[in-house]
C-alpha positions in Angstrom: 3.0 -50.2 -52.7 2.1 -46.5 -52.2 -1.6 -45.7 -52.5 -1.6 -43.2 -55.6 2.1 -43.7 -56.8 1.7 -46.9 -59.0 5.2 -48.3 -58.0 6.5 -51.0 -55.9 8.6 -50.0 -53.2 12.1 -51.7 -53.0 14.9 -49.6 -51.0 14.3 -48.4 -47.4 14.7 -44.6 -46.2 14.3 -44.0 -42.7 13.3 -40.4 -41.6 12.8 -38.3 -38.7 13.0 -34.9 -36.9 15.7 -34.8 -34.2 15.0 -34.8 -30.8 13.6 -31.5 -29.5 12.2 -30.7 -33.1 8.6 -30.7 -33.7 8.5 -29.5 -37.6 8.0 -31.8 -40.3 6.2 -30.4 -43.2 9.4 -30.4 -45.3 10.1 -33.8 -44.6 6.7 -35.2 -45.2 6.9 -33.7 -48.6 10.0 -34.9 -49.2 8.5 -38.4 -47.9 5.9 -38.4 -50.5 8.0 -37.3 -53.3 10.3 -40.6 -52.4 7.9 -42.9 -51.8 6.2 -41.9 -55.1 9.6 -42.8 -56.8 9.9 -46.4 -55.8 11.6 -45.9 -52.2 9.7 -47.6 -49.1 10.0 -44.6 -46.5 9.8 -45.4 -42.2 9.1 -41.9 -40.5 9.1 -41.8 -37.1 7.5 -38.5 -37.4 9.4 -35.3 -34.8 11.5 -35.3 -31.6 13.1 -38.9 -32.0 16.3 -39.3 -29.6 19.6 -40.7 -31.4 19.0 -44.2 -29.8 15.4 -44.4 -31.4 16.9 -43.7 -34.9 20.1 -45.8 -34.5 17.8 -48.6 -33.6 14.9 -48.6 -35.5 17.3 -48.5 -38.6 19.4 -51.6 -37.6 15.8 -53.3 -37.1 14.1 -52.1 -40.4 17.5 -53.0 -42.2 17.4 -49.5 -43.9 19.2 -48.1 -46.5 19.4 -44.5 -46.1 19.3 -42.5 -42.9 17.6 -39.1 -43.4 17.4 -36.3 -40.1 15.2 -33.2 -40.7 15.0 -30.1 -38.2 14.0 -26.5 -38.3 15.1 -25.0 -34.9 19.2 -24.4 -34.4 19.5 -26.7 -31.2 18.5 -29.3 -33.8 21.9 -28.5 -35.6 23.5 -30.2 -32.4 21.5 -33.2 -32.6 22.4 -34.0 -35.5 26.0 -33.5 -35.4 25.1 -36.1 -32.1 23.5 -38.5 -34.3 26.1 -38.6 -37.1 28.9 -39.3 -34.2 26.7 -42.1 -32.4 26.5 -43.4 -36.7 30.9 -43.6 -36.3 30.7 -45.2 -33.0 28.7 -47.8 -33.2 29.8 -48.5 -37.0 27.0 -47.7 -39.1 28.3 -47.2 -42.8 24.9 -46.3 -44.2 24.3 -42.8 -45.8 23.3 -39.8 -43.9 21.1 -37.5 -45.5 20.9 -33.5 -43.6 17.6 -31.4 -44.7 15.5 -28.6 -43.3 15.4 -25.0 -42.8 17.6 -24.6 -40.0 20.5 -26.7 -41.7 23.2 -26.1 -44.9 26.0 -26.8 -47.0 28.4 -25.0 -44.3 27.2 -26.5 -41.0 26.8 -29.9 -42.8 30.6 -29.7 -44.3 32.1 -28.4 -41.2 30.5 -29.9 -38.3 28.6 -33.0 -39.4 30.7 -35.0 -42.0 33.8 -34.4 -39.7 31.9 -36.6 -37.0 31.1 -39.6 -39.8 32.8 -40.8 -42.9 30.9 -43.1 -44.2 28.9 -40.5 -46.5 26.9 -37.3 -45.5 24.8 -35.4 -47.8 23.0 -32.0 -47.6 19.6 -32.3 -49.6 18.5 -28.5 -50.0 15.0 -29.6 -50.9 12.4 -32.1 -52.0 13.4 -31.5 -55.8 17.0 -32.8 -54.6 16.2 -35.7 -52.6 15.4 -38.4 -55.3 18.5 -37.8 -57.0 20.5 -37.9 -54.5 19.1 -41.3 -53.2 19.0 -42.8 -56.4 22.5 -42.3 -56.8 23.5 -43.4 -53.6 21.8 -46.5 -54.1 23.2 -47.2 -57.7 26.8 -49.2 -57.2 27.5 -47.7 -60.4 26.3 -44.2 -59.9 27.3 -43.9 -55.9 30.8 -43.8 -55.5 31.0 -40.6 -57.6 28.6 -38.7 -55.5 30.6 -39.6 -52.7 33.7 -38.4 -54.1 32.5 -35.5 -55.2 30.5 -34.5 -52.3 33.8 -35.0 -50.0 36.1 -32.8 -51.6 32.8 -30.4 -52.2 32.9 -30.3 -48.2 36.7 -30.2 -48.3 36.9 -27.0 -50.3 34.0 -25.5 -48.2 36.2 -26.0 -44.7 39.4 -25.0 -46.6 37.3 -21.6 -48.1 36.1 -21.3 -44.4 39.6 -21.6 -42.5 41.4 -19.4 -45.0 38.8 -16.6 -43.4 40.4 -16.9 -40.3 38.5 -15.8 -37.4 36.1 -13.1 -37.3 37.4 -10.3 -35.3 35.8 -9.7 -32.2 36.2 -6.5 -29.6 35.2 -6.6 -25.6 31.9 -6.2 -24.3 33.1 -3.1 -22.7 34.2 -1.3 -26.0 30.6 -2.7 -27.8 29.3 -1.1 -25.3 31.0 1.8 -25.8 29.7 1.8 -29.3 26.2 1.1 -29.0 23.6 3.4 -31.1 22.7 6.7 -29.6 18.7 7.1 -29.3 16.3 9.3 -28.1 13.5 8.4 -25.9 11.6 11.4 -25.9 8.3 10.2 -27.1 7.2 7.3 -25.3 3.1 6.7 -25.7 2.1 5.4 -22.2 -0.1 2.4 -22.8 -3.9 2.1 -22.8 -4.1 -1.6 -21.3 -0.9 -2.8 -18.8 -0.9 -6.0 -18.1 -1.7 -9.6 -19.0 -4.7 -10.0 -21.5 -6.0 -13.5 -23.1 -7.5 -14.2 -25.9 -9.4 -17.3 -26.9 -10.9 -19.5 -29.7 -9.9 -16.1 -31.5 -12.4 -15.7 -34.9 -10.5 -17.4 -37.5 -12.2 -15.3 -40.1 -10.9 -12.4 -38.7 -7.1 -13.9 -39.0 -7.8 -14.9 -42.5 -7.7 -10.9 -43.8 -4.0 -11.3 -42.7 -2.7 -14.5 -44.3 0.3 -14.1 -46.4 0.6 -16.3 -49.2 4.0 -16.3 -50.2 5.4 -18.9 -47.3 2.2 -21.2 -48.0 3.6 -21.4 -51.8 7.4 -21.9 -50.6 6.6 -24.6 -48.3 5.6 -26.5 -51.3 8.7 -25.1 -52.9 6.8 -23.0 -55.4 8.7 -19.6 -55.3 7.2 -16.4 -56.3 5.1 -13.5 -55.5 1.7 -13.4 -55.1 -0.7 -13.4 -57.0 1.9 -13.2 -59.4 2.5 -16.9 -59.2 -0.6 -18.1 -60.2 0.3 -17.0 -64.0 3.7 -17.8 -63.7 4.8 -19.6 -66.9 6.8 -22.1 -65.5 5.1 -23.0 -62.1 1.6 -21.1 -62.8 -0.5 -24.2 -63.7 1.0 -26.2 -60.1 0.6 -23.0 -58.0 -3.5 -22.1 -59.1 -4.4 -26.1 -58.4 -2.5 -25.8 -55.0 -4.4 -22.6 -54.5 -7.3 -23.7 -55.3 -7.0 -26.9 -53.0 -5.7 -24.0 -50.0 -9.1 -22.1 -50.2 -11.0 -25.1 -50.1 -9.3 -26.6 -46.6 -9.0 -23.2 -45.2 -12.9 -22.6 -46.1 -13.5 -26.0 -44.2 -11.3 -24.9 -41.3 -13.1 -21.6 -40.7 -16.6 -23.0 -41.5 -16.7 -26.4 -39.3 -14.2 -24.7 -36.5 -11.8 -27.5 -37.0 -9.0 -25.2 -35.3 -8.8 -23.3 -32.4 -6.5 -19.8 -32.4 -5.8 -19.0 -28.7 -3.2 -15.8 -27.9 -2.0 -14.2 -24.7 -0.3 -10.6 -25.0 1.5 -8.7 -22.0 2.2 -5.2 -21.7 5.4 -4.4 -18.9 6.8 -1.0 -17.4 10.5 -1.9 -18.8 13.7 -0.5 -18.7 17.1 -1.5 -20.0 20.1 -2.0 -17.9 23.2 -2.7 -20.4 22.4 -5.9 -21.9 19.3 -6.4 -20.1 15.9 -5.4 -19.8 14.2 -5.4 -17.2 10.1 -5.7 -16.9 8.3 -4.6 -13.8 4.7 -4.1 -12.4 2.8 -1.2 -11.9 4.9 -0.2 -8.7 8.5 -0.9 -9.9 8.8 -4.7 -8.7 11.1 -6.3 -11.3 8.9 -9.3 -12.8 11.5 -10.5 -15.1 14.9 -9.9 -16.5 15.1 -10.6 -20.5 18.9 -11.3 -20.9 19.9 -9.9 -24.6 23.5 -10.4 -26.5 25.3 -7.5 -27.7 27.1 -7.8 -31.2 30.9 -7.6 -30.6 32.0 -8.0 -34.1 34.8 -5.2 -34.8 32.7 -2.5 -36.9 34.4 -0.2 -38.6 33.1 3.5 -39.6 29.6 4.7 -38.1 28.3 1.2 -37.7 26.8 0.2 -34.2 27.4 -2.7 -32.0 24.0 -3.2 -31.6 21.7 -5.2 -28.9 17.9 -5.3 -28.5 18.2 -3.9 -25.4 18.9 -0.3 -27.0 15.8 -0.2 -28.0 14.4 0.1 -24.6 14.9 3.5 -22.3 18.1 3.0 -20.1 16.8 2.4 -16.4 19.5 5.4 -15.1 18.3 7.9 -17.6 14.9 8.6 -15.8 12.6 7.9 -18.6 9.6 5.4 -18.1 9.5 2.8 -21.2 7.5 -0.2 -22.1 7.7 -3.6 -23.5 5.2 -6.3 -25.0 5.4 -10.1 -25.1 3.1 -12.3 -26.5 2.5 -16.4 -27.8 -0.1 -17.1 -30.3 -1.9 -20.3 -31.9 -3.7 -21.9 -34.2 -2.9 -25.2 -33.9 -5.1 -26.1 -30.9 -7.2 -29.5 -32.2 -4.5 -29.8 -35.6 -3.0 -33.5 -34.1 -6.3 -35.3 -34.3 -7.0 -33.9 -37.6 -3.6 -34.9 -39.0 -4.1 -38.5 -37.5 -7.5 -38.8 -39.6 -5.8 -38.0 -43.0 -3.0 -40.0 -42.2 -5.2 -43.3 -41.0 -6.7 -42.4 -45.0 -3.6 -42.6 -46.3 -3.9 -39.1 -47.6 -0.8 -37.7 -47.6 -1.7 -34.8 -49.5 -3.8 -33.3 -47.4 -2.2 -34.2 -44.3 0.3 -32.0 -45.4 -2.2 -29.1 -46.2 -3.8 -29.1 -42.9 -0.5 -28.1 -41.0 0.4 -25.7 -44.1 -3.0 -23.9 -43.2 -2.6 -24.1 -39.8 1.0 -22.7 -40.1 -0.6 -19.7 -42.1 -3.4 -18.9 -39.7 -0.6 -18.9 -36.9 1.8 -16.3 -38.2 -1.3 -14.8 -39.6 -2.8 -14.3 -36.3 0.8 -13.0 -34.6 0.6 -9.9 -37.5 -2.9 -9.5 -36.2 -2.5 -9.4 -32.6 1.1 -7.1 -33.4 -1.6 -5.0 -35.2 -4.1 -4.8 -32.3 -1.4 -4.4 -29.7 0.1 -1.4 -31.7 -3.4 0.1 -32.1 -6.1 -0.8 -29.0 -4.1 -2.4 -26.3 -0.7 0.2 -26.4 -2.4 2.6 -28.7 0.5 4.6 -29.8 -0.2 3.9 -33.4 -3.1 5.6 -35.6 -2.3 3.2 -38.9 -4.2 2.5 -42.2 -2.2 -0.2 -44.1 -3.2 -3.3 -46.3 -2.3 -6.3 -45.9 0.9 -6.1 -48.3 1.9 -3.0 -46.2 1.2 -5.4 -43.3 3.5 -8.1 -44.9 6.2 -4.9 -45.6 6.0 -4.7 -42.3 5.3 -0.6 -42.9 4.0 0.4 -39.7 6.4 1.0 -36.2 7.4 -1.6 -34.3 9.3 -5.1 -34.2 8.4 -8.4 -32.9 11.8 -10.0 -32.6 11.6 -14.1 -31.5 13.8 -15.8 -29.3 16.0 -18.3 -31.7 16.3 -15.8 -34.8 19.8 -13.4 -35.0 18.6 -10.3 -32.7 18.0 -12.3 -29.7 19.3 -16.3 -30.4 19.0 -17.6 -27.2 16.1 -20.1 -27.3 16.1 -20.7 -23.5 14.7 -17.1 -23.2 11.1 -18.5 -24.2 10.9 -20.0 -20.6 10.9 -16.9 -19.2 8.2 -15.4 -21.8 6.1 -18.7 -20.5 6.5 -18.0 -16.9 5.9 -14.3 -17.6 2.4 -14.7 -19.3 1.6 -18.0 -18.4 1.5 -19.2 -21.6 0.6 -22.7 -21.2 -2.1 -21.9 -18.8 -3.2 -19.1 -21.3 -3.2 -20.7 -25.0 -2.3 -24.5 -24.5 0.8 -24.4 -25.5 4.2 -26.2 -24.5 7.7 -26.0 -24.8 10.2 -28.8 -26.0 13.7 -30.0 -24.1 15.1 -28.0 -27.1 12.8 -25.0 -26.8 10.3 -25.7 -29.9 6.9 -24.6 -29.3 4.1 -26.9 -29.4 1.6 -27.0 -31.7 3.9 -26.4 -34.2 1.3 -23.5 -35.5 
């Protein structure tokens, strides 16, 4: 019996975040919802290898397997798990979820590798209905058939689109944007700067509440969401609990926020960005990717390196890199809540830590622009920070502007991130702590 739910668990659902991935808030919310709807949840947590997933599913005689992931390498791992399920003769339904997943990827990449039923579950609100149908002899055939037909339609539509027309790298380079580099401010403080145990109260001023509510699957603009006719009551109760947790964390200094920031002379060479010391010695070369779509009209084929002055142009440019965490010491806090069977607060402390981390990144970027580099004299409020009205960007490896996750290793080496912050990288380049 799951505490607080008032029902007897019967059917077993196995859940895990796949190998290399460390994110589990969404999965945990799904687990709580399912457990409160008469399902026994077996959750192996994060970074779970395929072998462990399948061996545990057999050992525990589960009825459904659910996989979760947030970073893009997790998609390949899910494909691998599905193929392994086929190889080993599994016949269990496979649920797919997480921020990086999609119906299209599930249909095109995962389902063809496992024909016993693969189902993309967008969020926690859909999980109960899918599980109920899959574990009902009466409802399962219709869901399986309709899903197979739906996924086949997705594959057919994508096939009809044909392959995207690409151009050569040489042609893409000829179509890069023409930018001027005549207003470059020399940074106030070149080099690496470490910020240890930063004041959480100061970071709190940069909190963006919208993603916090989205974590709990409550969508809306803050603070309007608190008075929304549909979700206002739930949002207000959640907001009250969140503020109490934020206060507890700050008053008792339960979490530690560390950051490391570097500013370096930089110039571009085609798609590469060379970072040097003050004497011109190359410290690190960041390899970027150029868009190679066949663009029409006046649209350029961009690369991040285009925004750094070219080496052969004779202009000295600069670039920053940083890593922040607000999740130091979070593991024992989560473990304590889980030991008390307090799923709600184990999720809440993770959500709070995530918001602190994002706010810390925003705050350090502000500090970078106005103090360390000193190119900006700005006076924005928090809403304007969230809207990114300032000058400057902070692209992250793994996102579309620079999709290669392995570039994080270079940042780790350049800034000595592990030594200076306590953060580490997994085999798939997910960051620990997750916040």
